[in-house]
N, C-alpha and C positions, 0 to 999 in steps of 0.2 A: 238672365236666369233661363234655364232650359225647362221644358215641361216635366222631365223626370225629377227635377229639383223639388217640384211641388209634392210629389209622392214621398220623396226622402224627408221633406220637412214634416209631413203628417206622420210618418212612421216614427219620427223621433220627437214629436211634440209632447209637451207637458200636458197635464190634465187641464190647466187653465187655458192653454193654447187650443186644445181640442174643443173645449167648451165654447171658446170664441169662434172657432171655425164652424161648430154646430149652429151657433146663433146666426152667423152670417149666412150659412147655407139655408137655414129655415127662413130668414128674412128675404133672401133672394127668391125662394120658391113662392112665398106669399105675395111678394110685390112684383113679380115678373109680369103678370097681366097688366099692371098699372104702368110700369116703366118701359117695357119692351113691347112696342106696338107695331113693329115692322112686319110687313106681309111676306118678306123673303125667308123667314124662319132661319135666320143666320145662326141662331144659337144651336141648331141641330147639325150645322156643318162646321162650326168653328172649333178648331183643335184646342184652343185655350179654354173655351167653355166646357168642352168634354173633359179636359184634364181637371178643371176646378170641380166639376160635378163628381168625378171619381174621387178627388181628394176629400170633398165633403162627405161622401158616402163612407170612405175609409175612416174618417174622423168619427163619424157616428157609430160605426162598428166597434172601433176601439173604445169609445165611451161606454157602450153597452156591455162590453166584456169586462169592464172594471168592477 
């Protein structure tokens, strides 16, 4: 799977899939301090994390526009 596949998936996701992505994104934001304790801040450099963050943001925007 390529990173752009994530964007395509979100653009074509159903309402249920968008809600699931929204839930996952919210869960990750709330639990990141608990589960990600590395000092290197790899999440700010990782292309996959950036792509997922963008996908979660797009999913949230699509849900709000419904």
